[in-house]
Structures are given as C-alpha cells and as structure tokens.
C-alpha positions in Angstrom: 26.0 -93.9 39.9 22.2 -94.8 38.8 20.8 -98.5 40.5 18.2 -99.2 37.8 15.3 -97.9 39.4 11.7 -99.4 38.0 8.9 -97.8 38.8 6.3 -98.8 36.4 7.8 -100.6 33.7 5.7 -102.8 30.7 6.5 -105.9 29.1 7.4 -105.2 26.0 9.9 -102.3 27.5 11.0 -105.3 29.7 11.5 -107.4 26.4 13.3 -104.3 24.5 15.6 -104.5 27.4 16.7 -108.1 27.0 17.0 -107.8 23.4 19.5 -104.9 23.3 21.2 -106.9 25.7 22.6 -103.6 27.4 21.6 -102.1 31.2 18.1 -100.8 30.3 17.2 -97.8 32.7 14.2 -96.9 33.4 11.8 -93.7 33.9 8.6 -93.2 35.6 5.8 -94.1 32.8 8.4 -94.5 30.0 11.2 -97.1 29.1 14.1 -96.6 27.6 17.7 -98.5 27.4 21.1 -96.9 27.5 24.3 -98.6 27.0 26.1 -98.5 30.6 29.5 -96.6 30.8 31.9 -96.5 33.4 33.2 -93.2 34.6 36.7 -93.8 34.1 35.5 -94.8 30.4 34.8 -91.4 29.3 35.6 -88.6 32.1 38.8 -88.1 34.2 38.4 -89.9 37.5 38.8 -87.8 40.8 41.7 -88.4 43.2 42.1 -87.8 46.7 43.2 -84.2 48.0 40.4 -82.1 45.9 38.8 -79.0 47.9 35.8 -79.4 50.1 35.1 -76.3 50.9 32.5 -74.8 53.7 29.0 -75.0 52.2 25.8 -74.4 54.3 22.7 -76.2 54.1 20.7 -73.6 52.3 23.6 -73.5 49.7 23.7 -76.3 49.0 19.7 -76.8 48.2 19.9 -73.5 46.3 22.6 -75.6 43.7 20.7 -78.7 43.8 17.9 -76.4 42.4 19.7 -74.5 40.0 19.9 -77.9 37.8 16.7 -78.0 37.3 14.5 -77.7 34.5 17.9 -77.0 32.6 17.7 -79.7 30.2 20.6 -81.9 31.7 20.5 -85.3 30.8 22.1 -87.9 32.6 25.5 -89.1 30.6 28.1 -90.4 32.5 30.2 -89.2 29.6 28.9 -85.8 29.9 29.6 -82.3 32.0 28.0 -79.2 33.1 29.6 -76.8 35.0 32.6 -78.8 35.6 30.7 -81.8 36.7 29.6 -84.9 35.4 26.1 -85.7 34.6 25.2 -88.7 36.7 24.2 -89.0 39.9 27.5 -88.6 41.9 28.5 -85.6 39.6 25.4 -84.1 40.5 25.6 -84.2 44.3 29.5 -83.3 44.2 27.7 -79.9 42.3 25.8 -79.2 45.1 28.1 -80.1 47.9 30.6 -77.4 45.9 33.3 -80.0 46.0 36.4 -79.4 44.1 36.1 -82.4 41.8 33.0 -85.5 41.0 34.2 -88.4 42.9 32.2 -91.5 42.8 29.7 -93.5 44.5 32.1 -95.8 45.7 34.8 -93.3 46.7 32.2 -90.7 48.7 33.3 -92.5 51.8 36.9 -93.5 51.7 37.7 -89.8 50.2 36.6 -88.3 53.2 33.9 -86.4 51.9 31.2 -88.0 54.0 30.3 -89.9 57.4 27.2 -92.1 57.9 24.8 -90.7 60.2 21.3 -92.4 61.7 17.6 -91.8 60.1 16.4 -89.8 62.5 19.2 -87.3 62.2 18.8 -86.8 58.4 18.4 -82.9 57.6 18.9 -81.2 54.4 21.8 -81.3 51.9 22.5 -84.8 53.4 22.0 -87.8 51.4 20.7 -91.5 50.5 23.8 -93.6 49.4 24.3 -96.8 48.0 28.1 -97.0 48.1 28.4 -99.7 45.3 30.7 -99.2 42.4 29.7 -98.3 39.0 26.3 -98.5 37.7 24.8 -100.6 40.8 25.7 -97.5 42.9 23.6 -94.5 43.1 23.2 -91.5 45.6 20.1 -88.8 46.0 20.4 -85.5 47.5 18.3 -85.5 50.8 15.6 -82.1 50.7 13.1 -82.8 53.7 10.6 -85.4 55.2 7.1 -85.6 53.6 5.4 -88.1 55.9 5.3 -88.3 59.8 6.9 -91.9 59.8 9.8 -91.1 57.6 8.0 -93.2 55.2 8.9 -91.4 52.0 11.0 -88.1 52.0 11.6 -85.0 49.0 14.8 -85.5 47.5 16.9 -84.4 44.3 18.7 -86.8 41.9 19.7 -87.2 38.5 19.1 -90.8 37.1 19.4 -92.2 34.0 18.1 -91.9 31.6 16.3 -88.6 32.9 16.7 -85.2 34.0 17.4 -83.9 37.8 14.4 -84.4 39.5 12.6 -83.2 42.7 10.2 -85.4 43.9 9.0 -87.6 46.7 11.0 -91.0 47.2 9.9 -93.5 49.4 12.4 -94.2 52.0 15.2 -95.1 51.9 14.7 -95.9 47.5 12.2 -96.8 45.0 11.0 -100.5 45.3 12.2 -101.2 48.8 16.0 -101.2 47.2 19.0 -102.2 49.8 21.9 -100.8 50.1 21.2 -97.1 51.1 22.6 -95.8 54.2 22.2 -91.6 55.5 25.4 -89.8 55.1 26.3 -86.5 55.5 29.0 -83.7 53.5 32.0 -83.7 56.3 32.5 -79.3 55.6 28.4 -78.6 55.5 27.3 -76.6 58.4 23.6 -75.5 59.5 22.7 -72.3 58.3 22.6 -70.5 61.7 26.0 -71.7 62.7 27.6 -70.9 59.2 31.7 -70.7 59.7 31.6 -66.5 59.4 33.9 -65.7 56.0 35.5 -63.4 58.4 35.6 -59.8 57.0 34.3 -57.6 59.0 34.5 -54.0 58.2 35.0 -51.7 55.0 37.2 -48.5 54.5 36.9 -45.1 52.3 38.3 -41.8 52.2 35.8 -39.3 52.7 35.3 -37.3 49.9 35.5 -34.0 51.8 37.6 -34.8 54.9 40.3 -36.5 53.2 40.6 -38.6 56.0 39.1 -42.3 56.4 35.8 -43.2 57.2 35.3 -47.2 58.7 32.6 -49.5 58.7 31.7 -52.2 60.7 29.3 -55.1 61.6 27.8 -55.3 64.8 26.6 -58.0 67.0 23.4 -57.1 67.2 22.9 -56.8 63.3 23.7 -53.3 62.5 26.5 -51.5 60.5 28.2 -48.5 63.0 30.6 -46.0 61.3 33.4 -44.2 62.7 34.9 -40.8 61.1 38.4 -39.6 61.4 38.3 -35.9 61.7 41.4 -33.3 61.5 40.9 -33.1 65.9 40.4 -37.3 66.1 37.8 -39.9 66.1 34.2 -39.4 66.2 33.5 -42.5 67.9 31.3 -45.3 67.2 27.1 -44.7 66.5 24.8 -46.6 64.1 24.6 -45.7 60.7 21.1 -44.3 60.4 17.3 -44.1 59.1 15.3 -45.7 56.4 14.1 -48.9 57.5 16.2 -49.7 60.2 19.7 -50.3 60.7 19.3 -53.7 61.7 19.6 -57.7 60.4 22.7 -57.5 58.2 24.8 -60.7 58.1 27.4 -59.4 55.9 30.6 -57.0 56.4 29.4 -53.9 54.9 30.8 -52.3 51.7 31.9 -48.6 50.7 33.0 -46.3 48.2 33.3 -42.8 47.8 32.4 -40.7 45.1 31.9 -36.6 44.2 31.0 -35.7 47.7 28.9 -38.8 48.5 29.5 -41.7 50.6 27.4 -45.2 49.9 27.6 -48.3 52.3 25.8 -51.7 51.2 25.3 -54.4 52.9 23.4 -57.8 52.8 20.1 -58.5 55.1 19.1 -61.7 56.6 16.2 -61.6 53.8 18.8 -62.4 51.3 18.5 -58.5 49.8 21.1 -55.9 49.6 20.4 -52.4 51.4 22.1 -49.2 50.4 22.6 -46.3 52.6 24.0 -42.8 51.0 25.6 -39.8 53.0 25.5 -36.4 51.4 27.4 -34.2 53.5 26.5 -35.0 56.7 23.1 -36.5 56.2 22.2 -40.1 55.3 19.1 -41.2 53.0 18.5 -44.1 55.3 18.7 -47.9 54.5 16.8 -49.1 51.7 16.6 -51.8 49.2 13.7 -50.6 46.9 16.2 -48.4 44.9 18.0 -51.7 44.1 14.8 -52.9 43.0 14.8 -53.8 39.5 16.2 -56.1 36.9 16.1 -60.0 38.3 15.0 -58.5 41.7 16.6 -57.7 44.8 16.8 -61.4 47.1 18.9 -64.4 47.0 22.2 -62.9 48.0 24.6 -64.2 49.5 28.0 -62.8 51.4 29.7 -59.9 51.0 28.9 -57.4 48.5 32.2 -55.5 46.9 31.7 -51.6 45.1 33.7 -49.7 43.1 33.6 -46.2 41.1 33.1 -47.3 37.4 35.6 -44.8 35.9 33.1 -44.8 32.7 30.3 -43.4 34.5 32.0 -42.0 37.8 29.3 -43.8 39.3 28.9 -46.7 41.9 28.8 -50.2 40.8 28.1 -53.2 42.8 28.9 -56.8 42.8 27.5 -59.9 44.9 27.3 -63.3 45.1 23.8 -65.2 44.9 22.6 -68.7 45.9 22.8 -70.2 42.6 26.6 -69.1 42.9 26.6 -66.5 40.1 27.8 -62.6 40.3 25.3 -60.1 39.9 25.7 -56.2 39.1 23.9 -53.5 40.1 25.2 -49.8 38.5 24.0 -46.3 39.5 22.6 -44.6 36.3 22.0 -40.9 36.7 18.2 -42.1 36.9 19.3 -44.7 39.4 20.1 -48.2 39.8 20.1 -50.0 36.9 18.8 -53.4 38.7 20.9 -56.5 39.4 21.6 -59.0 36.5 24.1 -61.6 36.1 27.8 -60.5 35.3 27.9 -63.3 32.3 29.6 -64.4 29.6 32.5 -66.8 28.5 33.2 -69.9 30.4 30.1 -69.2 32.6 28.5 -67.0 35.2 28.1 -69.4 38.2 30.1 -72.1 40.5 31.7 -69.2 42.8 31.5 -70.8 46.1 33.6 -66.9 47.4 32.5 -63.4 47.3 33.3 -61.5 44.2 36.4 -58.7 44.5 36.6 -55.9 42.1 38.8 -53.1 40.9 38.4 -50.0 38.7 41.6 -48.8 36.7 42.2 -45.8 33.7 39.2 -44.8 32.4 36.8 -47.0 31.1 37.7 -50.3 33.2 36.4 -52.5 36.1 37.7 -55.8 36.7 35.7 -58.7 39.3 37.3 -61.4 40.0 36.0 -64.5 42.0 37.3 -67.9 43.2 35.3 -70.9 41.8 34.4 -74.1 43.1 36.9 -75.7 41.3 39.3 -73.9 43.2 40.3 -71.1 40.0 40.0 -67.6 40.1 37.8 -66.1 37.1 38.1 -62.9 35.7 35.9 -60.8 33.7 36.4 -57.4 32.7 34.0 -54.6 31.8 35.6 -51.6 29.2 33.2 -49.0 29.1 29.7 -50.8 28.8 31.0 -54.4 27.4 31.9 -57.6 29.7 34.5 -59.9 28.4 33.1 -62.6 29.8 34.4 -64.9 32.6 37.9 -66.4 31.9 40.5 -68.2 34.3 42.8 -68.7 31.5 44.3 -65.7 31.3 45.2 -65.5 34.7 46.9 -69.1 33.8 50.5 -68.9 34.0 53.1 -69.3 36.7 52.3 -71.7 39.1 49.0 -72.0 37.7 45.4 -71.2 38.5 43.9 -73.7 41.0 43.6 -74.6 44.6 42.3 -71.1 46.0 39.5 -70.2 48.2 38.2 -66.9 50.0 38.1 -63.8 48.5 40.5 -61.8 46.6 42.0 -58.9 47.4 42.4 -56.2 43.9 44.2 -52.5 44.2 45.6 -50.6 41.2 49.6 -51.1 41.8 50.5 -46.7 41.3 53.9 -48.2 39.6 51.9 -49.5 36.6 48.4 -48.1 36.9 47.0 -51.8 36.9 45.5 -54.2 38.9 47.4 -56.2 41.8 45.6 -58.5 43.4 45.9 -61.2 45.9 44.1 -64.5 47.1 44.8 -67.5 49.7 45.6 -70.9 48.9 44.2 -73.7 50.2 47.8 -74.4 52.1 47.1 -70.9 53.4 49.4 -69.0 51.8 48.8 -65.9 49.8 49.6 -65.3 46.3 50.0 -62.1 43.8 48.9 -61.8 39.9 49.1 -58.4 37.9 48.0 -57.2 35.2 50.9 -55.7 32.5 50.6 -54.1 28.8 50.7 -57.7 27.7 48.5 -59.7 30.1 48.8 -61.1 33.7 52.0 -62.4 35.3 50.3 -65.5 36.2 49.9 -66.7 40.2 53.6 -66.1 42.3 53.9 -66.6 45.9 54.2 -63.5 48.1 57.1 -64.2 49.7 60.1 -63.0 51.7 60.4 -62.2 55.7 59.5 -64.5 57.9 57.6 -66.9 55.5 54.2 -67.1 53.8 52.4 -69.8 55.3 49.8 -70.0 58.1 47.2 -67.6 57.3 44.0 -68.1 58.4 42.0 -65.2 56.9 41.5 -63.8 53.8 44.2 -61.0 52.4 43.2 -56.7 52.3 45.7 -54.3 51.0 46.1 -51.2 49.8 48.0 -49.0 47.9 49.5 -45.3 48.0 52.3 -43.3 46.7 54.5 -45.9 45.1 53.6 -48.8 47.3 51.0 -51.3 47.5 50.8 -53.3 51.4 49.2 -56.6 51.7 48.1 -57.5 55.3 46.8 -60.9 56.3 46.0 -62.3 60.2 48.2 -65.4 61.0 47.8 -68.5 63.2 49.3 -66.9 65.9 46.6 -63.7 65.7 48.8 -61.8 64.8 48.6 -59.2 61.5 51.5 -60.0 59.1 52.2 -57.1 56.3 54.4 -57.2 53.3 55.0 -54.1 51.0 56.2 -53.6 47.6 57.8 -50.6 46.6 58.5 -50.5 42.8 58.9 -54.2 42.2 60.5 -55.3 45.3 58.6 -56.5 48.3 59.6 -55.9 51.9 59.2 -59.6 52.9 56.3 -60.7 55.7 57.2 -59.2 59.4 54.9 -58.3 62.2 57.3 -56.3 64.2 57.3 -53.6 61.7 53.7 -52.8 62.5 54.8 -51.2 65.8 54.1 -52.0 69.5 50.8 -50.2 70.8 48.9 -52.4 72.8 50.4 -55.3 71.0 49.9 -57.2 67.8 47.6 -60.1 68.9 44.7 -61.6 69.6 43.2 -60.5 66.2 41.0 -62.2 63.9 39.2 -61.3 60.4 40.2 -59.8 57.3 42.1 -56.5 58.1 40.8 -53.5 56.0 43.5 -50.3 55.2 42.1 -47.1 54.0 44.6 -43.7 53.2 44.9 -40.6 55.0 44.7 -38.4 51.8 46.5 -35.6 53.4 49.4 -37.3 54.3 49.1 -40.0 51.4 49.8 -42.8 54.2 47.8 -46.0 55.1 45.6 -46.5 58.3 45.4 -50.6 59.1 42.7 -51.5 61.1 42.0 -55.5 62.8 39.2 -56.4 64.8 40.3 -58.0 68.3 38.5 -61.2 69.4 37.1 -59.3 72.5 35.2 -57.3 69.6 36.9 -54.0 69.3 38.6 -52.5 66.7 42.0 -51.5 66.7 43.5 -49.3 64.4 47.7 -48.7 63.7 48.7 -45.3 61.6 51.4 -45.5 59.2 53.7 -41.9 60.1 55.8 -41.9 57.3 58.8 -43.2 59.4 57.0 -46.3 60.4 54.0 -47.5 62.1 52.6 -46.3 65.3 51.4 -49.5 66.7 47.9 -50.7 67.6 45.8 -48.9 69.6 41.5 -49.1 70.3 41.4 -46.2 72.9 42.4 -43.3 70.1 38.9 -44.6 68.0 36.7 -43.3 70.5 33.5 -44.5 72.5 31.3 -47.3 71.5 34.1 -49.5 70.5 32.7 -53.0 71.1 30.8 -55.9 70.1 32.2 -56.0 66.6 32.2 -59.2 64.8 33.7 -60.5 61.6 30.7 -61.7 59.2 
C-alpha cells in the first residue's frame, strides 16, 4: 500500500485535499485526491500457502520493467496479469509470487526476511510494513550514490504509473518505518538453481537409432550417436561461432534426413546447429535473428516438427516471462515473435513444452506464475490463444511447477502431458475428441510422491512411459498401455550398475528398428547412464556402453 508521498505540493492542492476529506496522494509536480481503499474492499486477500518460486535477480528486474510504460494506473481494486495494481501487488509480480500479499503480510507469510542496508542487492526491497494505506514497498535496483544516500528503484504509488527513478534512502521526505528486506527465494544469477534438464534425444532420421545431446560443464554441447555396432562416444557438436558459453540443456529435432540442435547462450541468444548427413553447419544465431531479435531469452528451448509445414518450430521463454516462437520456412527462419492471444502471453515462470500431432496441430504448454498450466494450439497458421480453462477439470489447474513433458499417445493419436505439482507428485492430462480430461494423479505402484525433478516421457508401440527422479536419487517409471498404468516402480528398470545417484530430468528416445525405448539419466558424478528396453524387460543402467568422454556433464 502506498504511504502518502509529498515532494512538491501546492497550497491549493493541500486545500483541495482537505476540502475533499479523503486520503490524497500526490505525484511529483501534480496534485490529485483519491479515495483510499483497503485491498480487502475489492480484491481477494492472499492467504498463506501461495506459490513462491525460485527466481534470479535479473529475472526480477526484467519482470519489474515489463510494467513500465504500459499505462498501468495505481488502483487497489484493479489488477494486471493477475496481480493487484498497487505497490505490493507490483512487487509480488516482480518476485513471481502466486498471489498478491500486502505490505503487512510479506513478513508474517514468510515471503521476506530482513537484510542490512549494506547488503541490499538488485531485486531486494525497501518495505514499510504498516497495514493498508500507511504501508509501502519499493523494489531496489541499484545505488546511485557512493554514500548510499539515494538509490534507483521501481515502484507503483498512487495515483501514478509504475516509476523507475532515483529515491532518497530510505524514502522521500525522510519517511520512517522503511527497512531493507529480501524475497526468500531470490537467487544470484551466478548461483541460480539449475532447472535440472541436462539433455535431449532424437531418433536419427538416417540410422533410426537414438542421437543423444548433453550440456557439458565447460559450456559446450556434446553428442553421442548410436550405430549398429555401438555408440560413437562423446564429442563436441562442432563449428560456427564456437561451442561454448551455453547455459541451457539442448533441444533437438529430426526431419527429412536433418537433425537440428538448439541451445541458449549466456548472452541470452538462442543458437542452432544443423547436421545434414554427417556434416554440421556450425553454431549460429544470426539465421534466427529477425522479427523481435534474438536476445533476452531464458531457460531451455523446445522444438517440434510442425506437421503443417514439415519443418521445425522452436519455442523459448523470454525475460519478460513470455513464450516466443521461431519457425523454419522454405526461405529461412521466420524470426522470433510472441506466441500471443487468449488470456495473455506473459507471466510464464517455467520453460515451455510442445507437441505436434495430426496434420495441422502444434500445442504449446507452459506453467504460469499463478501455478496453472496454460495451453495454446496452432492449427495450420492460426493460434487459439493462451487458455487454462480448457484444462480445468479433474483436480483443478493450480499448484504446478516446472516444465511439462508432452507426447502423442499412440492409443488416441492425441497429446498427453505430465507435470509436477508443488507437493512433488506427477499429474497427467490427456486430449480426447471432446476436450481435455483434466488433471489426475499418475498413480499406482510404490506411490506418486517425492519426485525432485520434472518428468520425462516417451511414446512407442501402444505405450507411453513416464520417468522422474525421486528424492532417493533413483529413476522411477510408470508405463501406460492402452488405458492402464503399471504403477510407479524403480526395480523394473533392471539392475545393471544400480539405479541410484541420479540427478536431472531423465531423457528417453526410441530405437526405431526395435520400436523400443532407451532411457538416459545423468549421474551426480557427471557421467551419463543408459538403460535399454530389450522387449522382455530393461537391461539396467550402465555408462560404459556410451563410449569415451563420458564425464563432466551437468543439468541446467
């Protein structure tokens, strides 16, 4: 809530405020009188237990900047992007919270902790925790004076717009009651928790065997190809501007004898590399670089072959929490553009997933800051618009985290996807001829709980297999054949060198010659292990079969 801020106020304005008898709030160089409202007058109050996702400092500042110059006016009864349009709603948006707590509940609800003035960092805040209109909160950007007498901050204060400007420390007019605070789940960009997706698998369009791509701890993308006589061993994916500086797991897609690999660089740009036969074109971002440009992206891209064109279409999350697309055409890439429409195209705090099906359709899925999964479906060249309501039966559509895994169910020819909930269980949702079934737990076996990674999934034959790593560092899977699930188990994946010590999202591909899956998991020692289904069961995890150079890989 905004505390009354007076910087330059005329006597006439003061008289007007007294005459109106309401709580007047003044912007710089102007005077305006507005009726004071409590949030509880017209905006449902937040209750404890809302989502508080991990977010980096640069992401916080990018989200704060996304409300600048958007015509958003201070209104305790209003909302934008699902957040109350006042000071605490604005800071809640910047932190990516699942609700809009108030100035007097940030601390009690465990959203913030105190820090010292000397420890203020970008994305922290100056908070006056007084209730209702006596409180205020400002997002800290950086100091703009050596003696810490002023700083640059973001704020939404009545009756004005969002401002990014210099503020005397701690606030205008020597106002008291302000203290530095930090959102409990903010992390430094250099130490951000990985999104735990290390690798990608495609079925090679020439050999019909899996090709595996993984991120190395040296910032490079490495490949390992299965052949009729075994694996080639790990080697860097070569060429172009260099194979270094990547900060995301790769995405890969195969079509028309070609394999395309994509990865995000530390400069916020997406790079691509194309293998035609045995030759790579080299890493390149310029070919993707029209439209809105190729910068400001986060996380791991997703790519599928668009059945309407027979060519790849790429999706990636931006720093403004939108999802962007780039499609290959006969003359080159279309350039990045927002996947827009429906209930909004921003607010996504997790990376997108995509699935292609039929002759015309591509569906993109992403989890929003409000804990709901949204979908947007492209039929031919037309997008349906972002929507969560169509997914909203069953157990509801809230409380989800992470990146979904989506495949085409061979039994229906339509998508099925899986997503992790905040209680670390996995849920499914399937498209039918009449719509989505709604979310339901993927149940059975040893239980559906304690998963510490997002799911991976693969479709083959008449089956869908879903995988995730549990809190005991073992890979569990659950097999759907027709409409029946086998139940969660780790033992059926075989003995091998053991099913433990794994981290990151498992990746799976299909040996097209056998029409059977192969499962890849990253060990905490930096090596990749593979487990192959032989038709009668699983061989068990082992690393030696993958050949040389199998070390130093990371989940990101």
